[in-house]
C-alpha positions as CSV (number, residue, x, y, z in Angstrom):
1,X,0.0,0.0,0.0
2,X,1.6,3.3,-1.1
3,X,1.0,6.7,0.3
4,X,-2.1,8.7,-0.6
5,X,-1.1,10.1,-4.0
6,X,-3.3,12.8,-5.7
7,X,-3.4,11.8,-9.3
8,X,-4.3,13.8,-12.4
9,X,-7.9,14.9,-12.3
10,X,-8.4,13.9,-8.6
11,X,-9.6,16.7,-6.4
12,X,-8.6,19.2,-9.1
13,X,-4.9,18.7,-8.4
14,X,-2.3,16.7,-10.3
15,X,0.7,14.9,-8.9
16,X,3.7,17.1,-8.4
17,X,5.8,14.3,-9.8
18,X,4.3,15.0,-13.3
19,X,6.0,18.4,-13.4
20,X,9.2,17.9,-11.3
21,X,12.5,16.4,-12.6
22,X,13.4,13.4,-10.4
23,X,16.5,13.5,-8.2
24,X,17.7,9.9,-8.4
25,X,19.6,8.9,-5.3
26,X,21.8,6.0,-6.6
27,X,24.7,6.3,-4.2
28,X,24.3,5.8,-0.5
29,X,27.4,7.6,1.1
30,X,26.8,11.1,2.5
31,X,27.7,12.8,5.7
32,X,24.6,13.1,7.9
33,X,23.2,16.7,7.8
34,X,20.4,18.3,9.6
35,X,18.3,21.4,8.9
36,X,18.9,24.2,11.4
37,X,15.3,25.3,11.8
38,X,14.4,21.7,12.8
39,X,17.2,21.2,15.3
40,X,16.0,23.4,18.2
41,X,12.3,23.9,17.8
42,X,9.6,21.4,18.7
43,X,8.7,20.1,15.2
44,X,8.3,16.4,16.2
45,X,6.8,14.3,19.0
46,X,9.5,12.9,21.3
47,X,7.4,9.8,22.3
48,X,6.9,6.5,20.5
49,X,3.3,6.4,21.6
50,X,0.8,8.1,19.3
51,X,0.5,11.8,19.9
52,X,-2.4,13.9,18.6
53,X,-2.1,16.8,21.0
54,X,-0.8,19.7,19.0
55,X,2.5,21.6,19.6
56,X,2.1,25.4,19.8
57,X,5.4,27.2,20.0
58,X,6.4,30.9,19.6
59,X,9.8,32.4,20.0
60,X,11.3,35.7,18.8
61,X,8.2,36.5,16.8
62,X,8.3,33.2,14.9
63,X,5.6,30.6,15.4
64,X,5.4,26.9,14.9
65,X,2.2,24.8,15.0
66,X,2.3,21.0,14.6
67,X,-0.9,18.9,14.2
68,X,-1.2,15.1,13.8
69,X,-4.1,13.2,12.5
70,X,-5.8,10.8,14.9
71,X,-5.3,7.9,12.4
72,X,-1.5,8.1,12.4
73,X,-0.5,10.5,15.1
74,X,2.2,13.2,14.8
75,X,5.5,12.5,13.1
76,X,8.1,11.5,15.7
77,X,11.8,12.4,16.1
78,X,12.6,8.9,14.8
79,X,10.5,9.6,11.6
80,X,12.7,12.7,11.2
81,X,15.6,10.4,10.2
82,X,13.9,10.3,6.8
83,X,14.3,14.1,6.5
84,X,17.9,14.1,7.8
85,X,18.8,11.4,5.2
86,X,17.1,13.3,2.4
87,X,18.9,16.6,3.4
88,X,22.2,14.7,3.5
89,X,21.8,13.4,0.0
90,X,20.6,16.7,-1.4
91,X,23.6,18.6,0.1
92,X,26.0,15.9,-1.0
93,X,24.8,16.1,-4.6
94,X,24.7,19.9,-4.7
95,X,28.3,20.1,-3.4
96,X,29.2,17.9,-6.4
97,X,27.4,20.0,-8.9
98,X,24.6,17.4,-9.4
99,X,21.2,18.9,-10.0
100,X,18.6,18.1,-7.3
101,X,14.9,18.6,-6.8
102,X,12.1,18.0,-4.3
103,X,11.1,14.8,-6.2
104,X,13.3,12.0,-4.8
105,X,13.8,8.4,-6.1
106,X,15.6,5.9,-3.9
107,X,15.5,2.4,-2.4
108,X,14.2,1.8,1.2
109,X,17.4,-0.3,1.6
110,X,19.6,2.8,1.0
111,X,17.7,4.9,3.6
112,X,17.6,2.1,6.3
113,X,21.2,1.3,6.0
114,X,22.3,5.0,6.1
115,X,20.4,5.6,9.4
116,X,21.7,2.4,11.0
117,X,18.6,0.3,10.9
118,X,18.0,-3.3,10.0
119,X,16.4,-4.3,6.7
120,X,14.0,-7.0,7.7
121,X,10.3,-7.1,6.7
122,X,9.3,-5.5,10.0
123,X,11.7,-2.6,9.3
124,X,10.2,-1.9,6.0
125,X,6.7,-1.9,7.5
126,X,7.9,0.6,10.2
127,X,9.5,2.8,7.5
128,X,6.2,2.9,5.6
129,X,4.4,3.9,8.9
130,X,6.9,6.7,9.3
131,X,6.1,7.9,5.8
132,X,2.4,7.9,6.6
133,X,3.0,10.0,9.7
134,X,5.3,12.4,7.9
135,X,2.7,12.9,5.2
136,X,-0.3,13.3,7.6
137,X,1.4,15.7,10.0
138,X,0.4,19.3,9.3
139,X,3.0,22.0,9.9
140,X,2.2,25.7,10.1
141,X,5.1,28.2,10.6
142,X,6.1,31.7,10.1
143,X,9.8,30.8,10.0
144,X,11.6,32.0,6.8
145,X,8.4,33.6,5.4
146,X,8.7,36.5,3.0
147,X,7.8,40.1,3.8
148,X,4.2,39.8,2.7
149,X,3.5,36.3,4.0
150,X,2.5,35.4,7.5
151,X,2.2,31.6,7.6
152,X,3.3,28.6,5.6
153,X,1.4,25.3,5.8
154,X,2.7,22.0,4.6
155,X,3.3,18.3,5.5
156,X,6.8,16.8,5.8
157,X,6.1,14.7,2.7
158,X,3.7,16.0,0.0
159,X,3.2,12.5,-1.6
160,X,5.0,9.2,-1.9
161,X,4.6,5.9,-3.7
162,X,6.3,2.5,-4.0
163,X,7.7,1.0,-7.1
164,X,7.3,-2.7,-7.0
165,X,7.6,-5.8,-9.2
166,X,4.6,-7.9,-10.1
167,X,5.4,-10.3,-7.3
168,X,5.3,-7.5,-4.8
169,X,9.0,-6.9,-4.3
170,X,9.7,-3.3,-3.6
171,X,12.3,-1.8,-6.0
172,X,12.1,1.8,-4.9
173,X,10.3,4.7,-3.5
174,X,9.3,8.1,-5.0
175,X,8.4,11.0,-2.8
176,X,8.0,14.7,-3.0
177,X,9.4,17.0,-0.2
178,X,7.7,20.3,0.7
179,X,9.2,23.4,-0.8
180,X,9.8,25.0,2.7
181,X,12.0,22.1,3.7
182,X,13.9,21.8,0.4
183,X,14.7,25.6,0.3
184,X,16.1,25.3,3.9
185,X,18.4,22.5,2.7
186,X,19.8,24.0,-0.5
187,X,20.6,27.2,1.5
188,X,24.0,26.0,2.8
189,X,23.9,28.4,5.8
190,X,20.8,26.5,7.1
191,X,22.4,23.0,7.3
192,X,24.7,21.4,9.9
193,X,26.7,18.2,9.8
194,X,25.8,15.9,12.7
195,X,27.6,12.9,14.2
196,X,26.5,9.5,12.7
197,X,26.3,8.2,16.2
198,X,23.1,10.3,16.6
199,X,21.2,7.5,14.9
200,X,22.2,5.1,17.7
201,X,20.5,7.3,20.4
202,X,17.5,5.4,21.7
203,X,15.6,8.1,23.6
204,X,13.4,10.8,22.1
205,X,14.7,13.5,24.5
206,X,18.3,12.3,23.9
207,X,17.9,12.8,20.2
208,X,16.2,16.2,20.6
209,X,18.9,17.3,23.1
210,X,21.7,16.3,20.8
211,X,20.2,18.5,18.0
212,X,19.9,21.4,20.5
213,X,23.5,20.8,21.5
214,X,24.8,20.7,18.0
215,X,22.8,23.8,17.0
216,X,23.7,26.0,20.1
217,X,26.9,24.7,21.6
218,X,28.4,23.7,18.3
219,X,32.2,23.8,18.5
220,X,32.5,26.5,21.2
221,X,34.8,25.6,24.0
222,X,32.6,27.3,26.6
223,X,29.5,25.5,25.3
224,X,26.0,26.7,26.1
225,X,23.9,27.0,29.3
226,X,20.2,26.4,29.5
227,X,17.7,26.6,32.3
228,X,16.0,23.2,32.5
229,X,12.6,24.8,32.7
230,X,13.4,26.7,29.4
231,X,14.5,23.4,27.7
232,X,11.2,21.9,28.8
233,X,9.4,24.7,27.0
234,X,11.6,24.4,23.9
235,X,11.1,20.6,23.6
236,X,7.3,20.6,23.3
237,X,7.3,17.5,25.5
238,X,4.0,16.5,27.1
239,X,5.9,15.3,30.2
240,X,5.7,17.1,33.5
241,X,8.6,19.4,34.2
242,X,9.8,17.2,37.1
243,X,9.8,14.1,34.9
244,X,11.6,16.0,32.1
245,X,14.2,17.3,34.5
246,X,14.7,13.7,35.8
247,X,15.3,12.5,32.3
248,X,17.9,15.2,31.7
249,X,19.7,14.2,34.9
250,X,19.8,10.6,33.7
251,X,21.1,11.6,30.3
252,X,23.8,13.7,32.0
253,X,24.7,10.7,34.2
254,X,25.1,8.4,31.2
255,X,26.9,11.1,29.1
256,X,25.3,9.6,26.0
257,X,25.4,12.6,23.6
258,X,28.1,12.0,21.0
259,X,30.7,14.8,21.1
260,X,29.3,16.6,24.1
261,X,29.5,16.6,27.9
262,X,26.6,17.5,30.1
263,X,26.6,18.9,33.6
264,X,23.6,19.7,35.9
265,X,24.2,22.9,37.9
266,X,22.0,24.2,40.8
267,X,21.8,27.6,42.3
268,X,19.0,28.0,44.8
269,X,15.8,26.9,43.1
270,X,17.4,27.4,39.7
271,X,18.6,24.3,37.8
272,X,20.6,24.6,34.6
273,X,22.1,22.2,32.1
274,X,25.6,23.1,30.7
275,X,26.4,21.6,27.3
276,X,30.1,21.6,26.2
277,X,32.0,19.9,23.4
278,X,33.7,16.8,24.9
279,X,36.6,16.9,22.4
280,X,36.7,19.6,19.7
281,X,38.7,17.2,17.5
282,X,35.7,14.7,17.4
283,X,32.8,17.1,17.1
284,X,31.5,17.1,13.5
285,X,33.5,19.7,11.5
286,X,32.0,22.0,9.0
287,X,33.5,24.0,6.2
288,X,33.0,27.7,6.5
289,X,30.1,28.2,4.1
290,X,28.0,31.3,4.8
291,X,29.1,31.2,8.4
292,X,27.4,33.3,11.1
293,X,30.3,33.4,13.6
294,X,30.5,31.2,16.7
295,X,27.9,30.3,18.5
296,X,16.8,10.8,21.3
297,X,15.3,6.2,17.9
298,X,14.0,3.0,18.3
299,X,16.5,0.4,17.1
300,X,14.1,-1.3,14.8
301,X,15.9,-4.6,14.7
302,X,14.8,-8.1,13.5
303,X,17.6,-8.3,10.9
304,X,17.8,-11.5,9.0
305,X,14.0,-11.8,8.6
306,X,12.8,-13.9,5.8
307,X,12.4,-12.3,2.3
308,X,9.1,-10.6,1.8
309,X,7.4,-8.2,-0.5
310,X,8.6,-5.3,1.6
311,X,12.3,-6.0,1.1
312,X,14.7,-4.7,-1.4
313,X,18.2,-5.9,-0.5
314,X,20.0,-4.5,-3.5
315,X,21.8,-1.2,-2.5
316,X,21.2,0.3,-5.9
317,X,18.2,0.4,-8.2
318,X,18.9,-1.2,-11.6
319,X,16.5,1.2,-13.3
320,X,18.3,4.3,-11.8
321,X,22.0,4.8,-12.6
322,X,24.5,5.0,-9.7
323,X,26.3,8.2,-8.9
324,X,28.7,8.9,-6.0
325,X,29.1,12.3,-4.5
326,X,32.0,13.7,-2.4
327,X,31.7,14.8,1.2
328,X,31.5,18.4,2.4
329,X,30.6,20.0,5.7
330,X,29.0,23.3,6.8
331,X,29.4,25.9,9.5
332,X,27.6,26.6,12.9
333,X,26.0,29.7,14.1
334,X,24.8,31.6,17.1
335,X,21.1,31.9,17.9
336,X,19.3,33.3,20.9
337,X,16.8,31.4,23.0
338,X,13.2,32.3,23.7
339,X,10.2,30.8,25.3
340,X,7.1,28.9,24.2
341,X,3.8,30.7,24.7
342,X,1.4,27.8,24.6
343,X,1.5,24.0,25.3
344,X,-0.9,21.2,26.0
345,X,-1.4,19.9,29.5
346,X,1.6,17.8,30.6
347,X,1.5,14.1,31.0
348,X,3.6,11.9,33.2
349,X,6.8,10.5,31.8
350,X,9.1,12.0,29.2
351,X,10.5,8.8,27.7
352,X,14.2,9.9,27.6
353,X,15.3,6.4,26.9
354,X,12.5,4.3,25.6
355,X,12.9,0.5,25.5
356,X,13.4,-1.0,22.0
357,X,10.2,-1.7,20.1
358,X,8.1,0.7,18.1
359,X,4.8,1.3,19.8
360,X,3.4,3.7,17.2
């Protein structure tokens, strides 16, 4: 079953794939890269349980609203691996002079291997569930809007479809990314290289916190200092503040963020989290491209599962030629912190290190 694809003549709208040139992702190697706007703001659910409560966030005059449909729930921070992988491939190709577009062609095998997941039948089913959540999640934001526009509304994936053989074997996937996300990727100043070890982080808050650390602390020797209550607001988590703070203490105790050291500091009733690079030689390094100065996934296992219609074990598609792009990195920047103005009522438990097993 493929994604919900509007075809020519349906609902007065034709598929975007009919007017976009495809960007064929034939190679798999690319340094992981993340989009800056997504790294510190609450664009994704941090829980593996279905979330339909909206996220409402406003900071520095910019607003983010995230809504998930009851059928699928809101896209999770593990689903965001799809967007990180897509951004990585687009930047890699652009750096090599290869023309890209929002219309991507690739194999599920390429994506799963790149983000450190297994390639069994269950993993393909989970990936398709992620695509469904990405497509059904509605994003409304004023970030990067033009002078005469107040709000942009889109889904993380406009449309997607499988390409399969007659016997049901999946040969590839086609999907169309939203223009807002694509423009934020091809602007080199809006992308950061991240540590591949990010994909091994098992908790939603861990993953979110690494992205915050990479965005704010970057390569600065002095790092960055946050009030824990402020981080709670920035995360969009439904957990109570006390549970969220406990999760941060546990993460700091484990020191599980790749490339960063965490320290909890207390002064009276004020509790802060300090994030500093653990070793500047091991933090992801970016080339100075349009620089602005200084400045937690389920391991979906079950590898070795029997062959099924969901599997495509060949790393390249025979119908799309292979290309290989060189690696390049990008620069970090400084951004101020603000506070969220609205949030749903908190629930118990933040899920900083969920147990393996997707419960979506």
